[in-house]
Steps between C-alpha positions, in 0.01 A plus 500: 500500500349174620844338497607711799217400734619141571827637639307734733278217624794265553669768711181547702463124547857460621465802730181360656664162560812655656299731725283217629175641366182295528483204265182634341684806373779291347248266338307796362818646352595162349155459342521852359843414358363190327209696353736773383740251340209336320381837375854585395526175303171566319589860418848411376369214285248732340776755440733249336213358295418844362866581433563171320187549291611852412850388398355216293271746320797728432703218349208367297410845369857580397546162334175554309606847387837370382331213314254736330786727401703209362213409268539840332876467452657372178553127457715362781477819699779659298480842663805627686531575867759680712690261725753600766815294506722557801869491426589532868332551833480876445490557122240395247429558134182495296468312172215428262415134450218313328227414746399167347252247633740408780510862613121510510500187717753663734276804538196284570678282755809648665414871486135452596607284796725784622205741499289234671757479781508880524121502543527249784747723685340834414323550835831464684568863405247620757457190718872475587538851645170462686608176668842645584334801665257286701761255626745781577235666715426172681869436562543854626224444755667178617871585479512877509760707318731200447286404201654787305839329506350209311330739262833672439666171410214412267516839326878473469468171312262645241775657280701176515196295406421735213849450355471122517146508359616714209779251432258206520256675266780556248602135514138389473450724195805350332372151576160587357666624182670161456175322584308712247758423230479128569119498512478705182730272302335187637153623403615599153678165453186307591285722275730448200605142568417381149721766347786414735478134408482585133824701502670283764542767767373297795842452657598863451187630669530240777854617573388863495217430746739304723739798492220734611415254775858486623515879500175512697633251758825692527318825572266320740798365699634854538 
């Protein structure tokens, strides 16, 4: 709510200057604007500090739970997990694969970071509509009914944006699958480096990791 007040004070300041009001009134409005902007900065910094702390706690808690669970798994985290593998932009299949130590690392890093980002953006669900309503009301007071034309254009672009966002999410999921495969094999190669050197599989695993990396870059460029 406090984000809307600076716009109101700026309008009042400009109106007082244009109407030739006494200088004391303009100075008083300017001082109020400075105080309000300072208050806004303090409130927003406290808000972001609390949100970042909350998201950090979420990530740390999830990583700790995954680590505790991995200690109860068989050696090497040999349990199986369902993984979705997209064959196209619209179809996907589910297969069972060994989780492995690399899979545990992916859960503790990549997947927890996704939930951390979701926690950072969680308040947008209610804050976004509130800000849209406030600014629409202010624009309506200034511009009248013509503001609804702009609202109509904005609402018309929502279905188009949703289609593109769905496409981007699909491409990002496919890229994350390639990244998870590369990270998993890299972690397992480092963990079993002695065995790889013993049987002479260093080059084979290096080529496999490079292939995963090329696939990841290819999907990233899409």
